[in-house]
C-alpha positions as CSV (number, residue, x, y, z in Angstrom):
1,X,17.1,14.8,14.3
2,X,19.7,12.0,13.6
3,X,23.1,11.8,14.7
4,X,25.7,11.6,11.8
5,X,28.7,9.9,12.7
6,X,32.2,11.6,10.7
7,X,35.3,10.9,10.3
8,X,38.8,12.3,9.1
9,X,40.7,10.7,6.2
10,X,44.1,13.0,7.6
11,X,44.1,12.6,11.3
12,X,41.5,9.4,11.6
13,X,39.7,11.5,14.3
14,X,36.0,9.9,14.6
15,X,32.9,11.9,16.3
16,X,28.9,12.1,16.3
17,X,27.4,14.8,15.3
18,X,23.7,16.2,16.2
19,X,22.5,17.3,13.1
20,X,19.1,18.3,10.9
21,X,18.4,16.0,7.7
22,X,18.4,19.1,5.7
23,X,22.0,20.0,6.8
24,X,25.1,19.9,4.4
25,X,27.5,17.4,6.0
26,X,30.4,18.9,7.6
27,X,33.5,19.0,5.6
28,X,36.0,20.6,8.0
29,X,37.8,18.6,10.9
30,X,37.5,20.0,14.1
31,X,40.4,18.5,15.3
32,X,43.3,19.3,12.6
33,X,41.2,21.6,10.4
34,X,41.8,20.3,7.1
35,X,38.8,19.3,4.4
36,X,39.2,15.7,4.9
37,X,36.3,14.9,6.4
38,X,33.5,12.4,5.8
39,X,30.5,11.1,6.9
40,X,30.1,7.8,7.1
41,X,26.8,5.5,6.5
42,X,25.3,4.1,9.8
43,X,23.0,0.7,10.8
44,X,20.6,3.4,12.2
45,X,18.8,2.9,15.4
46,X,18.3,-0.2,17.4
47,X,13.9,-0.9,16.8
48,X,12.7,-4.2,17.4
49,X,9.3,-5.2,15.4
50,X,8.9,-9.0,16.3
51,X,6.8,-11.2,17.7
52,X,2.8,-11.3,17.8
53,X,2.6,-7.4,19.1
54,X,4.4,-4.4,19.1
55,X,3.8,-3.7,22.8
56,X,6.1,-2.2,25.8
57,X,5.2,-5.6,27.7
58,X,6.2,-7.9,24.7
59,X,9.6,-7.6,25.6
60,X,9.8,-8.0,29.8
61,X,13.0,-8.7,31.4
62,X,13.3,-12.3,33.1
63,X,13.5,-11.2,36.2
64,X,10.1,-9.4,35.6
65,X,8.4,-12.5,34.5
66,X,9.7,-14.6,37.7
67,X,8.6,-11.6,40.2
68,X,5.3,-12.1,38.2
69,X,5.2,-16.0,38.1
70,X,5.9,-15.4,41.9
71,X,3.0,-13.5,42.3
72,X,0.3,-15.4,40.8
73,X,-0.6,-17.9,43.1
74,X,-0.6,-15.6,46.2
75,X,-3.9,-14.1,44.2
76,X,-5.4,-17.2,43.6
77,X,-5.0,-18.3,47.5
78,X,-7.0,-15.1,48.1
79,X,-10.0,-15.8,50.7
80,X,-13.6,-15.6,49.1
81,X,-15.7,-13.3,51.5
82,X,-19.3,-14.2,51.4
83,X,-21.2,-11.0,52.7
84,X,-24.7,-12.4,53.4
85,X,-24.6,-16.4,55.2
86,X,-27.5,-17.0,57.1
87,X,-25.6,-18.3,60.1
88,X,-23.3,-15.2,60.4
89,X,-26.4,-13.2,60.6
90,X,-27.9,-15.0,63.0
91,X,-24.7,-15.5,65.5
92,X,-24.3,-12.1,65.4
93,X,-27.8,-11.1,66.2
94,X,-27.5,-12.9,69.7
95,X,-29.8,-16.1,68.7
96,X,-28.2,-19.5,69.3
97,X,-30.1,-21.9,66.9
98,X,-30.2,-21.3,63.0
99,X,-33.1,-21.6,60.8
100,X,-32.3,-25.3,60.0
101,X,-32.1,-26.1,63.2
102,X,-35.5,-24.3,64.1
103,X,-37.4,-26.4,61.4
104,X,-35.8,-29.5,62.9
105,X,-36.8,-29.2,66.3
106,X,-40.7,-27.7,65.2
107,X,-40.7,-31.6,62.9
108,X,-39.6,-33.1,66.2
109,X,-42.5,-31.8,67.8
């Protein structure tokens, strides 16, 4: 339901009224009581449809954009974890030599 602007020509009282589109315009001023009320033609609601898309994220504030840029390098610098490293498994099992060291020791003998 839209909100309509009204103005009284007798007392210059201006107000808004929340009405259905099917309701008839008001005629009697609530302030002075005279039938000199008229409905004003407004500009309508402020709806923005511009740019490449009509998504909420298209119109982010500058503070949000600067905070998002500050978070980007942190995500890129995160350390990579390799689950299966042969040297790590050998060290954790109590052996002191890795497979490559064992091969080189055998080839020397």
